[in-house]
N, CA, C, O and CB atoms as a CASP TS submission, in Angstrom:
PFRMAT TS
TARGET T0000
AUTHOR 0000-0000-0000
METHOD Language model
MODEL 1
PARENT N/A
ATOM      1  N   MET     1     105.748  86.439 114.280  1.00  0.00           N
ATOM      2  CA  MET     1     105.413  87.241 113.116  1.00  0.00           C
ATOM      3  C   MET     1     105.516  88.720 113.473  1.00  0.00           C
ATOM      4  O   MET     1     105.102  89.140 114.554  1.00  0.00           O
ATOM      5  CB  MET     1     103.996  86.896 112.597  1.00  0.00           C
ATOM      6  N   LYS     2     106.067  89.492 112.564  1.00  0.00           N
ATOM      7  CA  LYS     2     106.208  90.932 112.770  1.00  0.00           C
ATOM      8  C   LYS     2     104.834  91.603 112.786  1.00  0.00           C
ATOM      9  O   LYS     2     103.915  91.187 112.082  1.00  0.00           O
ATOM     10  CB  LYS     2     107.098  91.554 111.671  1.00  0.00           C
ATOM     11  N   SER     3     104.720  92.621 113.582  1.00  0.00           N
ATOM     12  CA  SER     3     103.498  93.413 113.620  1.00  0.00           C
ATOM     13  C   SER     3     103.607  94.503 112.545  1.00  0.00           C
ATOM     14  O   SER     3     104.637  95.170 112.444  1.00  0.00           O
ATOM     15  CB  SER     3     103.265  94.037 115.050  1.00  0.00           C
ATOM     16  N   TYR     4     102.570  94.684 111.757  1.00  0.00           N
ATOM     17  CA  TYR     4     102.589  95.668 110.675  1.00  0.00           C
ATOM     18  C   TYR     4     101.673  96.836 111.011  1.00  0.00           C
ATOM     19  O   TYR     4     100.687  96.687 111.733  1.00  0.00           O
ATOM     20  CB  TYR     4     102.166  95.021 109.341  1.00  0.00           C
ATOM     21  N   SER     5     102.015  97.993 110.477  1.00  0.00           N
ATOM     22  CA  SER     5     101.284  99.224 110.784  1.00  0.00           C
ATOM     23  C   SER     5     100.711  99.842 109.507  1.00  0.00           C
ATOM     24  O   SER     5     100.922  99.349 108.399  1.00  0.00           O
ATOM     25  CB  SER     5     102.205 100.237 111.502  1.00  0.00           C
ATOM     26  N   LYS     6      99.988 100.926 109.704  1.00  0.00           N
ATOM     27  CA  LYS     6      99.446 101.647 108.552  1.00  0.00           C
ATOM     28  C   LYS     6     100.554 102.229 107.688  1.00  0.00           C
ATOM     29  O   LYS     6     100.368 102.411 106.485  1.00  0.00           O
ATOM     30  CB  LYS     6      98.510 102.759 109.015  1.00  0.00           C
ATOM     31  N   ASN     7     101.698 102.522 108.279  1.00  0.00           N
ATOM     32  CA  ASN     7     102.830 102.998 107.491  1.00  0.00           C
ATOM     33  C   ASN     7     103.279 101.908 106.511  1.00  0.00           C
ATOM     34  O   ASN     7     103.620 102.204 105.366  1.00  0.00           O
ATOM     35  CB  ASN     7     104.003 103.418 108.416  1.00  0.00           C
ATOM     36  N   ASP     8     103.280 100.637 106.964  1.00  0.00           N
ATOM     37  CA  ASP     8     103.619  99.525 106.070  1.00  0.00           C
ATOM     38  C   ASP     8     102.576  99.398 104.967  1.00  0.00           C
ATOM     39  O   ASP     8     102.921  99.154 103.810  1.00  0.00           O
ATOM     40  CB  ASP     8     103.727  98.201 106.858  1.00  0.00           C
ATOM     41  N   ALA     9     101.311  99.560 105.317  1.00  0.00           N
ATOM     42  CA  ALA     9     100.244  99.489 104.314  1.00  0.00           C
ATOM     43  C   ALA     9     100.414 100.607 103.284  1.00  0.00           C
ATOM     44  O   ALA     9     100.263 100.379 102.084  1.00  0.00           O
ATOM     45  CB  ALA     9      98.851  99.585 104.989  1.00  0.00           C
ATOM     46  N   ARG    10     100.724 101.802 103.752  1.00  0.00           N
ATOM     47  CA  ARG    10     100.924 102.935 102.842  1.00  0.00           C
ATOM     48  C   ARG    10     102.041 102.644 101.845  1.00  0.00           C
ATOM     49  O   ARG    10     101.952 103.019 100.676  1.00  0.00           O
ATOM     50  CB  ARG    10     101.246 104.213 103.634  1.00  0.00           C
ATOM     51  N   THR    11     103.082 101.981 102.308  1.00  0.00           N
ATOM     52  CA  THR    11     104.241 101.699 101.466  1.00  0.00           C
ATOM     53  C   THR    11     104.023 100.520 100.526  1.00  0.00           C
ATOM     54  O   THR    11     104.517 100.536  99.399  1.00  0.00           O
ATOM     55  CB  THR    11     105.440 101.434 102.329  1.00  0.00           C
ATOM     56  N   HIS    12     103.283  99.485 100.975  1.00  0.00           N
ATOM     57  CA  HIS    12     103.259  98.221 100.247  1.00  0.00           C
ATOM     58  C   HIS    12     101.895  97.764  99.717  1.00  0.00           C
ATOM     59  O   HIS    12     101.848  96.937  98.807  1.00  0.00           O
ATOM     60  CB  HIS    12     103.786  97.179 101.118  1.00  0.00           C
ATOM     61  N   CYS    13     100.805  98.271 100.252  1.00  0.00           N
ATOM     62  CA  CYS    13      99.489  97.703  99.919  1.00  0.00           C
ATOM     63  C   CYS    13      98.829  98.405  98.726  1.00  0.00           C
ATOM     64  O   CYS    13      98.702  99.629  98.701  1.00  0.00           O
ATOM     65  CB  CYS    13      98.567  97.788 101.132  1.00  0.00           C
ATOM     66  N   ALA    14      98.418  97.614  97.754  1.00  0.00           N
ATOM     67  CA  ALA    14      97.742  98.149  96.567  1.00  0.00           C
ATOM     68  C   ALA    14      96.339  98.673  96.892  1.00  0.00           C
ATOM     69  O   ALA    14      95.768  99.437  96.114  1.00  0.00           O
ATOM     70  CB  ALA    14      97.653  97.071  95.484  1.00  0.00           C
ATOM     71  N   ASN    15      95.785  98.267  98.033  1.00  0.00           N
ATOM     72  CA  ASN    15      94.464  98.738  98.444  1.00  0.00           C
ATOM     73  C   ASN    15      94.510 100.081  99.172  1.00  0.00           C
ATOM     74  O   ASN    15      93.461 100.666  99.441  1.00  0.00           O
ATOM     75  CB  ASN    15      93.811  97.707  99.331  1.00  0.00           C
ATOM     76  N   TRP    16      95.701 100.578  99.494  1.00  0.00           N
ATOM     77  CA  TRP    16      95.838 101.837 100.231  1.00  0.00           C
ATOM     78  C   TRP    16      95.407 103.005  99.351  1.00  0.00           C
ATOM     79  O   TRP    16      95.880 103.157  98.225  1.00  0.00           O
ATOM     80  CB  TRP    16      97.296 102.035 100.716  1.00  0.00           C
ATOM     81  N   ASP    17      94.500 103.832  99.882  1.00  0.00           N
ATOM     82  CA  ASP    17      94.045 105.016  99.157  1.00  0.00           C
ATOM     83  C   ASP    17      93.903 106.160 100.161  1.00  0.00           C
ATOM     84  O   ASP    17      92.813 106.422 100.669  1.00  0.00           O
ATOM     85  CB  ASP    17      92.688 104.744  98.406  1.00  0.00           C
ATOM     86  N   ALA    18      95.019 106.834 100.437  1.00  0.00           N
ATOM     87  CA  ALA    18      95.046 107.967 101.375  1.00  0.00           C
ATOM     88  C   ALA    18      94.461 107.593 102.738  1.00  0.00           C
ATOM     89  O   ALA    18      93.734 108.378 103.346  1.00  0.00           O
ATOM     90  CB  ALA    18      94.274 109.154 100.791  1.00  0.00           C
ATOM     91  N   GLY    19      94.784 106.389 103.209  1.00  0.00           N
ATOM     92  CA  GLY    19      94.331 105.939 104.524  1.00  0.00           C
ATOM     93  C   GLY    19      93.078 105.092 104.495  1.00  0.00           C
ATOM     94  O   GLY    19      92.728 104.455 105.488  1.00  0.00           O
ATOM     95  N   ASP    20      92.405 105.083 103.363  1.00  0.00           N
ATOM     96  CA  ASP    20      91.213 104.254 103.209  1.00  0.00           C
ATOM     97  C   ASP    20      91.548 103.010 102.387  1.00  0.00           C
ATOM     98  O   ASP    20      92.570 102.956 101.704  1.00  0.00           O
ATOM     99  CB  ASP    20      90.069 105.056 102.541  1.00  0.00           C
ATOM    100  N   CYS    21      90.680 102.029 102.465  1.00  0.00           N
ATOM    101  CA  CYS    21      90.871 100.768 101.744  1.00  0.00           C
ATOM    102  C   CYS    21      90.026 100.757 100.470  1.00  0.00           C
ATOM    103  O   CYS    21      88.866 101.167 100.477  1.00  0.00           O
ATOM    104  CB  CYS    21      90.504  99.560 102.646  1.00  0.00           C
ATOM    105  N   LEU    22      90.621 100.287  99.388  1.00  0.00           N
ATOM    106  CA  LEU    22      89.854 100.118  98.150  1.00  0.00           C
ATOM    107  C   LEU    22      88.939  98.905  98.240  1.00  0.00           C
ATOM    108  O   LEU    22      87.939  98.822  97.527  1.00  0.00           O
ATOM    109  CB  LEU    22      90.798  99.978  96.945  1.00  0.00           C
ATOM    110  N   GLY    23      89.282  97.960  99.119  1.00  0.00           N
ATOM    111  CA  GLY    23      88.425  96.791  99.361  1.00  0.00           C
ATOM    112  C   GLY    23      88.594  95.643  98.382  1.00  0.00           C
ATOM    113  O   GLY    23      87.790  94.711  98.398  1.00  0.00           O
ATOM    114  N   CYS    24      89.604  95.677  97.535  1.00  0.00           N
ATOM    115  CA  CYS    24      89.817  94.600  96.563  1.00  0.00           C
ATOM    116  C   CYS    24      90.414  93.380  97.264  1.00  0.00           C
ATOM    117  O   CYS    24      91.471  93.469  97.889  1.00  0.00           O
ATOM    118  CB  CYS    24      90.747  95.073  95.407  1.00  0.00           C
ATOM    119  N   MET    25      89.739  92.263  97.155  1.00  0.00           N
ATOM    120  CA  MET    25      90.198  91.011  97.746  1.00  0.00           C
ATOM    121  C   MET    25      90.432  90.005  96.628  1.00  0.00           C
ATOM    122  O   MET    25      89.828  90.106  95.560  1.00  0.00           O
ATOM    123  CB  MET    25      89.168  90.464  98.784  1.00  0.00           C
ATOM    124  N   MET    26      91.307  89.037  96.871  1.00  0.00           N
ATOM    125  CA  MET    26      91.659  88.059  95.841  1.00  0.00           C
ATOM    126  C   MET    26      91.526  86.630  96.390  1.00  0.00           C
ATOM    127  O   MET    26      92.531  85.966  96.644  1.00  0.00           O
ATOM    128  CB  MET    26      93.102  88.309  95.328  1.00  0.00           C
ATOM    129  N   PRO    27      90.287  86.162  96.572  1.00  0.00           N
ATOM    130  CA  PRO    27      90.108  84.793  97.068  1.00  0.00           C
ATOM    131  C   PRO    27      90.153  83.776  95.922  1.00  0.00           C
ATOM    132  O   PRO    27      90.067  84.133  94.747  1.00  0.00           O
ATOM    133  CB  PRO    27      88.774  84.671  97.828  1.00  0.00           C
ATOM    134  N   ARG    28      90.289  82.524  96.294  1.00  0.00           N
ATOM    135  CA  ARG    28      90.153  81.435  95.318  1.00  0.00           C
ATOM    136  C   ARG    28      88.726  80.921  95.383  1.00  0.00           C
ATOM    137  O   ARG    28      88.198  80.644  96.460  1.00  0.00           O
ATOM    138  CB  ARG    28      91.181  80.279  95.594  1.00  0.00           C
ATOM    139  N   VAL    29      88.115  80.798  94.226  1.00  0.00           N
ATOM    140  CA  VAL    29      86.753  80.262  94.117  1.00  0.00           C
ATOM    141  C   VAL    29      86.800  79.125  93.113  1.00  0.00           C
ATOM    142  O   VAL    29      87.145  79.330  91.950  1.00  0.00           O
ATOM    143  CB  VAL    29      85.713  81.372  93.680  1.00  0.00           C
ATOM    144  N   ASP    30      86.457  77.939  93.557  1.00  0.00           N
ATOM    145  CA  ASP    30      86.511  76.737  92.707  1.00  0.00           C
ATOM    146  C   ASP    30      87.882  76.584  92.040  1.00  0.00           C
ATOM    147  O   ASP    30      87.978  76.229  90.865  1.00  0.00           O
ATOM    148  CB  ASP    30      85.410  76.795  91.630  1.00  0.00           C
ATOM    149  N   GLY    31      88.944  76.858  92.813  1.00  0.00           N
ATOM    150  CA  GLY    31      90.301  76.668  92.321  1.00  0.00           C
ATOM    151  C   GLY    31      90.839  77.800  91.453  1.00  0.00           C
ATOM    152  O   GLY    31      91.975  77.736  90.984  1.00  0.00           O
ATOM    153  N   GLU    32      90.031  78.834  91.238  1.00  0.00           N
ATOM    154  CA  GLU    32      90.482  79.969  90.425  1.00  0.00           C
ATOM    155  C   GLU    32      90.622  81.210  91.289  1.00  0.00           C
ATOM    156  O   GLU    32      89.820  81.443  92.194  1.00  0.00           O
ATOM    157  CB  GLU    32      89.503  80.237  89.263  1.00  0.00           C
ATOM    158  N   LEU    33      91.642  81.999  91.005  1.00  0.00           N
ATOM    159  CA  LEU    33      91.850  83.257  91.704  1.00  0.00           C
ATOM    160  C   LEU    33      90.921  84.305  91.098  1.00  0.00           C
ATOM    161  O   LEU    33      90.949  84.544  89.891  1.00  0.00           O
ATOM    162  CB  LEU    33      93.341  83.711  91.622  1.00  0.00           C
ATOM    163  N   VAL    34      90.106  84.923  91.935  1.00  0.00           N
ATOM    164  CA  VAL    34      89.172  85.946  91.459  1.00  0.00           C
ATOM    165  C   VAL    34      89.372  87.217  92.270  1.00  0.00           C
ATOM    166  O   VAL    34      89.911  87.176  93.376  1.00  0.00           O
ATOM    167  CB  VAL    34      87.698  85.453  91.560  1.00  0.00           C
ATOM    168  N   MET    35      88.941  88.336  91.726  1.00  0.00           N
ATOM    169  CA  MET    35      88.994  89.584  92.457  1.00  0.00           C
ATOM    170  C   MET    35      87.579  90.032  92.760  1.00  0.00           C
ATOM    171  O   MET    35      86.720  90.056  91.879  1.00  0.00           O
ATOM    172  CB  MET    35      89.759  90.663  91.667  1.00  0.00           C
ATOM    173  N   ILE    36      87.345  90.386  94.015  1.00  0.00           N
ATOM    174  CA  ILE    36      86.048  90.920  94.415  1.00  0.00           C
ATOM    175  C   ILE    36      86.281  92.205  95.202  1.00  0.00           C
ATOM    176  O   ILE    36      87.375  92.430  95.719  1.00  0.00           O
ATOM    177  CB  ILE    36      85.241  89.879  95.262  1.00  0.00           C
ATOM    178  N   VAL    37      85.277  93.031  95.290  1.00  0.00           N
ATOM    179  CA  VAL    37      85.348  94.228  96.124  1.00  0.00           C
ATOM    180  C   VAL    37      84.498  93.962  97.354  1.00  0.00           C
ATOM    181  O   VAL    37      83.296  93.714  97.256  1.00  0.00           O
ATOM    182  CB  VAL    37      84.862  95.516  95.350  1.00  0.00           C
ATOM    183  N   ASP    38      85.142  94.018  98.514  1.00  0.00           N
ATOM    184  CA  ASP    38      84.470  93.771  99.786  1.00  0.00           C
ATOM    185  C   ASP    38      83.857  95.081 100.278  1.00  0.00           C
ATOM    186  O   ASP    38      84.577  95.996 100.679  1.00  0.00           O
ATOM    187  CB  ASP    38      85.462  93.183 100.844  1.00  0.00           C
ATOM    188  N   SER    39      82.540  95.167 100.244  1.00  0.00           N
ATOM    189  CA  SER    39      81.858  96.409 100.614  1.00  0.00           C
ATOM    190  C   SER    39      82.038  96.747 102.092  1.00  0.00           C
ATOM    191  O   SER    39      81.855  97.898 102.487  1.00  0.00           O
ATOM    192  CB  SER    39      80.376  96.305 100.290  1.00  0.00           C
ATOM    193  N   LYS    40      82.395  95.760 102.910  1.00  0.00           N
ATOM    194  CA  LYS    40      82.630  96.030 104.333  1.00  0.00           C
ATOM    195  C   LYS    40      83.953  96.764 104.553  1.00  0.00           C
ATOM    196  O   LYS    40      84.141  97.405 105.587  1.00  0.00           O
ATOM    197  CB  LYS    40      82.623  94.719 105.130  1.00  0.00           C
ATOM    198  N   LEU    41      84.864  96.676 103.593  1.00  0.00           N
ATOM    199  CA  LEU    41      86.163  97.342 103.695  1.00  0.00           C
ATOM    200  C   LEU    41      86.285  98.549 102.766  1.00  0.00           C
ATOM    201  O   LEU    41      86.993  99.506 103.077  1.00  0.00           O
ATOM    202  CB  LEU    41      87.267  96.357 103.390  1.00  0.00           C
ATOM    203  N   GLN    42      85.599  98.502 101.636  1.00  0.00           N
ATOM    204  CA  GLN    42      85.724  99.547 100.617  1.00  0.00           C
ATOM    205  C   GLN    42      85.366 100.925 101.175  1.00  0.00           C
ATOM    206  O   GLN    42      84.283 101.129 101.723  1.00  0.00           O
ATOM    207  CB  GLN    42      84.830  99.225  99.418  1.00  0.00           C
ATOM    208  N   GLY    43      86.312 101.871 101.021  1.00  0.00           N
ATOM    209  CA  GLY    43      86.072 103.244 101.448  1.00  0.00           C
ATOM    210  C   GLY    43      86.193 103.468 102.943  1.00  0.00           C
ATOM    211  O   GLY    43      86.003 104.587 103.421  1.00  0.00           O
ATOM    212  N   LYS    44      86.510 102.416 103.688  1.00  0.00           N
ATOM    213  CA  LYS    44      86.658 102.536 105.137  1.00  0.00           C
ATOM    214  C   LYS    44      88.133 102.736 105.481  1.00  0.00           C
ATOM    215  O   LYS    44      89.013 102.473 104.661  1.00  0.00           O
ATOM    216  CB  LYS    44      86.090 101.279 105.859  1.00  0.00           C
ATOM    217  N   THR    45      88.390 103.200 106.690  1.00  0.00           N
ATOM    218  CA  THR    45      89.756 103.388 107.176  1.00  0.00           C
ATOM    219  C   THR    45      90.491 102.058 107.179  1.00  0.00           C
ATOM    220  O   THR    45      89.921 101.029 107.542  1.00  0.00           O
ATOM    221  CB  THR    45      89.757 104.008 108.590  1.00  0.00           C
ATOM    222  N   CYS    46      91.742 102.078 106.779  1.00  0.00           N
ATOM    223  CA  CYS    46      92.593 100.887 106.741  1.00  0.00           C
ATOM    224  C   CYS    46      92.576 100.176 108.097  1.00  0.00           C
ATOM    225  O   CYS    46      92.697 100.819 109.140  1.00  0.00           O
ATOM    226  CB  CYS    46      94.043 101.268 106.351  1.00  0.00           C
ATOM    227  N   VAL    47      92.426  98.843 108.079  1.00  0.00           N
ATOM    228  CA  VAL    47      92.332  98.050 109.306  1.00  0.00           C
ATOM    229  C   VAL    47      93.570  97.198 109.563  1.00  0.00           C
ATOM    230  O   VAL    47      93.522  96.277 110.379  1.00  0.00           O
ATOM    231  CB  VAL    47      91.119  97.161 109.245  1.00  0.00           C
ATOM    232  N   VAL    48      94.679  97.488 108.880  1.00  0.00           N
ATOM    233  CA  VAL    48      95.870  96.642 109.008  1.00  0.00           C
ATOM    234  C   VAL    48      96.315  96.507 110.467  1.00  0.00           C
ATOM    235  O   VAL    48      96.839  95.460 110.847  1.00  0.00           O
ATOM    236  CB  VAL    48      97.015  97.214 108.167  1.00  0.00           C
ATOM    237  N   ASP    49      96.119  97.535 111.287  1.00  0.00           N
ATOM    238  CA  ASP    49      96.514  97.476 112.698  1.00  0.00           C
ATOM    239  C   ASP    49      95.759  96.399 113.467  1.00  0.00           C
ATOM    240  O   ASP    49      96.263  95.871 114.458  1.00  0.00           O
ATOM    241  CB  ASP    49      96.287  98.822 113.357  1.00  0.00           C
ATOM    242  N   ASN    50      94.556  96.074 113.013  1.00  0.00           N
ATOM    243  CA  ASN    50      93.719  95.074 113.689  1.00  0.00           C
ATOM    244  C   ASN    50      93.686  93.740 112.956  1.00  0.00           C
ATOM    245  O   ASN    50      92.974  92.822 113.364  1.00  0.00           O
ATOM    246  CB  ASN    50      92.308  95.599 113.836  1.00  0.00           C
ATOM    247  N   GLY    51      94.449  93.630 111.881  1.00  0.00           N
ATOM    248  CA  GLY    51      94.477  92.412 111.082  1.00  0.00           C
ATOM    249  C   GLY    51      93.648  92.548 109.823  1.00  0.00           C
ATOM    250  O   GLY    51      92.469  92.898 109.868  1.00  0.00           O
ATOM    251  N   CYS    52      94.280  92.267 108.709  1.00  0.00           N
ATOM    252  CA  CYS    52      93.619  92.363 107.405  1.00  0.00           C
ATOM    253  C   CYS    52      93.999  91.127 106.601  1.00  0.00           C
ATOM    254  O   CYS    52      95.182  90.876 106.372  1.00  0.00           O
ATOM    255  CB  CYS    52      94.021  93.683 106.644  1.00  0.00           C
ATOM    256  N   GLU    53      93.018  90.366 106.179  1.00  0.00           N
ATOM    257  CA  GLU    53      93.279  89.121 105.457  1.00  0.00           C
ATOM    258  C   GLU    53      94.084  89.369 104.180  1.00  0.00           C
ATOM    259  O   GLU    53      95.037  88.643 103.898  1.00  0.00           O
ATOM    260  CB  GLU    53      91.962  88.423 105.115  1.00  0.00           C
ATOM    261  N   TYR    54      93.709  90.381 103.414  1.00  0.00           N
ATOM    262  CA  TYR    54      94.432  90.680 102.171  1.00  0.00           C
ATOM    263  C   TYR    54      95.895  91.001 102.479  1.00  0.00           C
ATOM    264  O   TYR    54      96.803  90.454 101.852  1.00  0.00           O
ATOM    265  CB  TYR    54      93.766  91.865 101.418  1.00  0.00           C
ATOM    266  N   PHE    55      96.114  91.880 103.435  1.00  0.00           N
ATOM    267  CA  PHE    55      97.479  92.287 103.771  1.00  0.00           C
ATOM    268  C   PHE    55      98.299  91.081 104.219  1.00  0.00           C
ATOM    269  O   PHE    55      99.441  90.913 103.791  1.00  0.00           O
ATOM    270  CB  PHE    55      97.469  93.367 104.873  1.00  0.00           C
ATOM    271  N   GLU    56      97.730  90.253 105.068  1.00  0.00           N
ATOM    272  CA  GLU    56      98.458  89.100 105.604  1.00  0.00           C
ATOM    273  C   GLU    56      98.734  88.036 104.536  1.00  0.00           C
ATOM    274  O   GLU    56      99.809  87.437 104.533  1.00  0.00           O
ATOM    275  CB  GLU    56      97.674  88.481 106.751  1.00  0.00           C
ATOM    276  N   ARG    57      97.774  87.790 103.625  1.00  0.00           N
ATOM    277  CA  ARG    57      97.950  86.735 102.623  1.00  0.00           C
ATOM    278  C   ARG    57      98.722  87.181 101.388  1.00  0.00           C
ATOM    279  O   ARG    57      99.460  86.389 100.802  1.00  0.00           O
ATOM    280  CB  ARG    57      96.613  86.220 102.201  1.00  0.00           C
ATOM    281  N   ILE    58      98.561  88.438 100.986  1.00  0.00           N
ATOM    282  CA  ILE    58      99.135  88.914  99.724  1.00  0.00           C
ATOM    283  C   ILE    58     100.354  89.820  99.949  1.00  0.00           C
ATOM    284  O   ILE    58     101.398  89.620  99.327  1.00  0.00           O
ATOM    285  CB  ILE    58      98.073  89.667  98.921  1.00  0.00           C
ATOM    286  N   VAL    59     100.225  90.800 100.824  1.00  0.00           N
ATOM    287  CA  VAL    59     101.260  91.816 100.976  1.00  0.00           C
ATOM    288  C   VAL    59     102.441  91.323 101.809  1.00  0.00           C
ATOM    289  O   VAL    59     103.593  91.492 101.409  1.00  0.00           O
ATOM    290  CB  VAL    59     100.672  93.056 101.609  1.00  0.00           C
ATOM    291  N   VAL    60     102.165  90.718 102.960  1.00  0.00           N
ATOM    292  CA  VAL    60     103.246  90.295 103.860  1.00  0.00           C
ATOM    293  C   VAL    60     104.246  89.369 103.154  1.00  0.00           C
ATOM    294  O   VAL    60     105.450  89.596 103.282  1.00  0.00           O
ATOM    295  CB  VAL    60     102.659  89.586 105.091  1.00  0.00           C
ATOM    296  N   PRO    61     103.813  88.339 102.416  1.00  0.00           N
ATOM    297  CA  PRO    61     104.815  87.501 101.741  1.00  0.00           C
ATOM    298  C   PRO    61     105.704  88.290 100.789  1.00  0.00           C
ATOM    299  O   PRO    61     106.885  87.970 100.656  1.00  0.00           O
ATOM    300  CB  PRO    61     104.129  86.393 100.978  1.00  0.00           C
ATOM    301  N   SER    62     105.173  89.308 100.127  1.00  0.00           N
ATOM    302  CA  SER    62     106.009  90.085  99.209  1.00  0.00           C
ATOM    303  C   SER    62     107.002  90.949  99.979  1.00  0.00           C
ATOM    304  O   SER    62     108.127  91.153  99.522  1.00  0.00           O
ATOM    305  CB  SER    62     105.135  90.964  98.301  1.00  0.00           C
ATOM    306  N   ILE    63     106.599  91.460 101.145  1.00  0.00           N
ATOM    307  CA  ILE    63     107.521  92.239 101.974  1.00  0.00           C
ATOM    308  C   ILE    63     108.658  91.346 102.456  1.00  0.00           C
ATOM    309  O   ILE    63     109.827  91.726 102.400  1.00  0.00           O
ATOM    310  CB  ILE    63     106.779  92.875 103.179  1.00  0.00           C
ATOM    311  N   GLU    64     108.301  90.154 102.931  1.00  0.00           N
ATOM    312  CA  GLU    64     109.301  89.239 103.477  1.00  0.00           C
ATOM    313  C   GLU    64     110.260  88.719 102.409  1.00  0.00           C
ATOM    314  O   GLU    64     111.387  88.340 102.726  1.00  0.00           O
ATOM    315  CB  GLU    64     108.616  88.073 104.155  1.00  0.00           C
ATOM    316  N   ASN    65     109.824  88.697 101.143  1.00  0.00           N
ATOM    317  CA  ASN    65     110.677  88.206 100.063  1.00  0.00           C
ATOM    318  C   ASN    65     111.525  89.297  99.414  1.00  0.00           C
ATOM    319  O   ASN    65     112.350  88.993  98.552  1.00  0.00           O
ATOM    320  CB  ASN    65     109.830  87.547  99.014  1.00  0.00           C
ATOM    321  N   GLN    66     111.347  90.543  99.799  1.00  0.00           N
ATOM    322  CA  GLN    66     112.146  91.624  99.215  1.00  0.00           C
ATOM    323  C   GLN    66     113.601  91.449  99.637  1.00  0.00           C
ATOM    324  O   GLN    66     113.895  91.100 100.780  1.00  0.00           O
ATOM    325  CB  GLN    66     111.606  93.023  99.653  1.00  0.00           C
ATOM    326  N   GLY    67     114.478  91.692  98.721  1.00  0.00           N
ATOM    327  CA  GLY    67     115.893  91.625  99.016  1.00  0.00           C
ATOM    328  C   GLY    67     116.491  90.239  98.888  1.00  0.00           C
ATOM    329  O   GLY    67     117.670  90.046  99.186  1.00  0.00           O
ATOM    330  N   ARG    68     115.699  89.269  98.450  1.00  0.00           N
ATOM    331  CA  ARG    68     116.235  87.908  98.259  1.00  0.00           C
ATOM    332  C   ARG    68     116.883  87.775  96.917  1.00  0.00           C
ATOM    333  O   ARG    68     117.389  86.705  96.580  1.00  0.00           O
ATOM    334  CB  ARG    68     115.139  86.860  98.405  1.00  0.00           C
TER
END
């Protein structure tokens, strides 16, 4: 798997806000997709360099599918 950086987050991630994370997560709850704001990430510096569940589950597949 390719390693992603904050530059990739800046270009592709909807949670990117001038280097900080908006904290919006999209888990499935009882089979439905819901949006929640994760207070542990909201307003904090982007963590994509150390692994981010949202980036890996939502953003990476869209990056890999570009150009198909």
